[in-house]
N, C-alpha and C positions, 0 to 999 in steps of 0.2 A: 504494500500500500504506500501511496505517497504521503506527504505530510498532512493529510486532512484529519487524521485521528483514527482510532480503532472503532469508533461508533458508526462508521460507514461500511456498507456492504458494496463491494465492487461487482460489476457485471461479470467478470471472469469467475467469481466464486459462485454466483447463483444467477443463471440467466433468467431474464424476465419473459414469461410466456406471452405477454401482451405485445412484444415487439416481433416483427417478422424476422426471420433468420438472416435476410440479406440487407439489413438496415445499414445506413452509412456509419463509418467508424466514428464520426463526430458525435453520434448518439450513444456511444458506450458509456455506461454509468449514468444515463439520463433518466430522470423520473418524469414520466408522462403526466403525472397528476399535478405537480407543482411547477413543471417545466424547468427544473434545475438539474445540474449535474452533481455527481458525487454520491448518490444513493438511488436505490430502486423505489418504485412505487410501493406504498404501504410501510415504508421504513419509519420508525418512530421519530427520526430527525426531520421528516417531511411535515411542513406546516399543514398540509391538507389532511394528513393522517391524524395529526394532533387535533385539528378542528373536528374531524369526523368522530374521533374517540370522545371528545367533549360533548358533542351533540347527542351521541348515542347514550352516554351516561345520563345526561340531562333528561332526555325523553323516556328512558327506561324508568327513572324515578317517577316521572309524571304518570306513566302508564300504570305502574304499580299502585300509586295512590288512587287512580281512577278505578282500577280493578277492586281495590279494597272497598271503595265507596259503593260500587255496584254489588259487591258481595253482601255488604251490610243491608242495602236496599232489598236484595233478594231474600235474605234471612228475615227481615222485617215483614216482607210480604208473605212468606211461608208461615210465620208465626200468626199473622192475621188470619190466614186461611185456616190453619189448624184450630185456632180459637173459635172461628165461626162454625167449623164442623163440630166441635165439642158442644157448643151452646145450642147449635141448631139454627137454621135460618128462620126468619119470621114466616108465619103461614101465608100461603098465597091467597090471592083474592078469591079464587074458586073455593078453596078449603074453608074460608071464613064465611062464605055465603050459604 
């Protein structure tokens, strides 16, 4: 590796399947996501990968909170249905007449 540091993966070590095999040599080590050289796409040093990871974490937390609220609402609805079944529903108009 050249002087960029050990946190970069070079194209010779792990070829990127997103690139065609006959790509120009100027694109060796080129990240097609952030359009910079020195790492491959999806590498933690890539700002696009960092942003994607941050957004995934953010929305996973929001989805988990929403699922918890939906679960509470479903449980509340089931309790109401069970209570109604235990007490019994009010008599119908035909039965009262």
